[in-house]
C-alpha positions in Angstrom: 167.0 153.0 59.6 163.6 152.8 61.3 160.3 153.1 59.1 157.5 155.3 60.1 154.3 153.5 60.8 151.2 155.4 61.3 147.6 154.5 62.4 144.3 156.1 61.9 144.3 157.6 65.5 147.7 159.1 64.8 146.5 161.4 62.0 145.3 165.0 62.7 143.1 167.3 61.2 145.3 167.4 57.9 145.6 163.6 57.3 147.7 164.1 54.4 150.4 166.2 56.3 150.1 163.7 59.3 151.0 160.8 57.0 154.0 162.7 55.4 157.1 160.5 55.5 155.3 157.4 56.6 156.0 154.0 54.9 153.0 152.4 56.3 149.3 153.2 57.2 147.7 150.5 59.6 144.1 150.1 59.7 141.7 147.9 61.6 138.8 146.3 59.7 136.2 148.8 61.1 138.5 151.6 59.9 137.9 150.9 56.0 134.7 152.5 55.8 135.8 155.8 56.9 139.2 155.6 55.3 138.5 156.0 51.5 140.0 159.5 51.2 143.2 158.3 53.2 143.5 155.4 50.6 143.8 157.9 47.7 146.6 159.9 49.5 148.5 156.7 50.3 148.5 155.8 46.6 149.7 159.3 45.6 152.3 159.5 48.4 153.7 155.9 48.0 152.4 154.7 51.4 151.9 151.0 52.0 148.6 150.0 53.5 148.0 147.0 56.0 144.6 146.0 57.3 144.0 143.7 60.3 140.8 142.1 59.3 140.9 139.2 61.9 137.6 138.7 63.6 135.5 139.8 60.6 135.0 139.0 56.9 136.4 141.3 54.3 133.7 142.8 52.1 135.2 143.3 48.5 135.5 147.0 47.3 137.6 149.6 45.8 139.6 149.7 49.2 141.4 146.6 48.4 143.1 148.1 45.5 145.2 150.3 47.9 145.9 147.5 50.4 149.4 145.7 50.4 149.1 143.6 53.4 146.0 142.1 55.1 145.5 139.6 57.9 142.4 137.5 57.8 140.8 134.5 59.5 140.5 131.2 57.6 142.6 128.5 56.0 145.7 129.0 53.9 143.7 128.0 50.8 141.0 130.6 51.6 143.7 133.2 52.1 145.3 132.3 48.7 141.8 132.4 47.0 141.1 135.9 48.7 144.6 137.2 47.5 143.8 136.0 43.8 140.4 137.6 43.8 141.7 140.9 45.6 145.0 141.5 44.1 146.4 142.3 47.5 150.2 141.5 47.7 150.3 139.6 50.9 147.2 137.9 52.6 148.1 136.1 55.9 145.6 133.7 57.4 145.3 133.0 61.3 148.2 135.3 62.1 149.1 135.1 65.8 151.2 138.2 66.0 151.0 141.9 65.9 150.4 143.3 62.2 153.6 145.1 62.5 155.5 141.8 62.6 154.4 141.3 58.9 155.5 144.7 57.5 158.4 144.9 55.1 
């Protein structure tokens, strides 16, 4: 069985319908600001959210509540501290692979 993964650019005008049946929504750091409505739908529709935040520093906010996986720069200790503060299930520091590698 293959899981359905969508990105922001995959979504049409009706974003909720575009995400129907997806298991993951993948976002880049720069997508966060424009994705607040999407994150509400992901929670309602049981879609997991992954964010590739490499190359920038995550700014704390409500968006973190909807995220299950995030890739960040920094040390393992910094990732552990960020995970503790943010509540994000899986925080990976200095990942060297595509974010899809880390999905479950």
